[in-house]
Phi, psi and omega in degrees: 000136182266163180296131178098355177290139179278136181245132181277121179286148179302333180272003178098002180271147181258126176240167183244128180268110181243144179271126181285116180237147178290147176257136184236131177231149179240135180230127177244123181249122179239129184214143175270349181266308181251195180277141175279158182200174181227138180234137173245119183242132177234143180223130175236129180237129181284191185257008179260094185253116179271329180206173179300340181249002182231115178225134183230149346285156179233130178235126180232131179221142178222128180226141182251185185289345178269356181093003178287136187236140171228119185227146177226141177230122178245133183216144178261104182286314177220182183299327183250358185245123177242142180233154179213139176235134181235131178231136179220130179234154172241103190059249183254009182250137176284131175256314185218136165222126190223141181232129182239145173224129183233132176244126181250113176271192180291321181223023179208163179221132178236133183228139176233131182235133177241118185242134176047054179289132180220104182288332182290314180268000179054057177228141180195155174236124181238126182234131178235131178241147173213126179234133182235129176279107178285314173228186179291344182242340184252129178235129178237150180186194181199171180224139176236125180242123177240127179231141181228122176227163177302115180082007182213137178208136182198164180223136179233131179244133180229135176260143185224152177210148180216131177238126183245117176257189183293319184236004180213158181224132178234137180229154179211128175237128181229128180209189181295327183276350180148204183218152178219128180228145179217153179217128180236133182227131176256102183292312177202193182291343183257328189243129174226137180228158179204147177231153183216135179229136180220133177236124181251111183286334180287315180271354182057047182229148174230149180218153182220139181221146178229132180224156179213159181225121180242121181249137176237086186299322182294329179265001182056041183230154175213139180234132179238133181228155181212139173217139181231179184287348176270014179061039173257129182235133179217156179203148179225130177247123180246133182228119175277145183240072178291154004277002178286144177280058186233136176235128178258129181236130177241131183224152177213147181218132182229125175252107185292322183294317182267358179056050179239139181225131179230141175214158180186178179215160179215154177239120182251124180251125179125000000 
């Protein structure tokens, strides 16, 4: 049987037999301010698809011209257990290796993360998450972070909550290090807005950001904007060019305090 042949299901449903092949993309970055570079990205997705956004196993890798690598591996161990491994190197040195395990119950989710374990130097970062659906719209949970380094050991606990309505979503995280709150509202099919507030008790700093998304389907255009309390303003304009599978993006960013301005464009094929 060749790729793309239709197979008749015993119940009378028609499915498509496709061969899973890796996808390869090339990115060239040219800049007069910083260093130019090249990235090679590969993605492989298996044939075990649980939902439109979940496919197992999944392997993603990105390597640049200096030899730095960032790779992720996602695998479905059992029906309710998902695992993920992340590796990051800078040239020939390991920077990060992280292992995640997630268990999904009927109305709760538990996650355990192990980061940079080193038995020789006795250093490790352990993160545990737990989320419980109280109602169909309210989710409560918490996070526990334990870190061990030579001469240092500590634990941080954070409480979290999320409320999802028909057109808006609100979240709140409160812990020893501060608080973080966000609000997202979908006005209609064209306009979406969001605000974010963060207070850091250790650095004695607070920040506020406002963003919006404006879509113009008839013109095949979308505009995204952002402004924060540090007087940073940014915007991105995306324009699709049908019938070609090409998207043109123009972006600009201005930091008033540091008097810095950046702009650029990109062409996305696919």
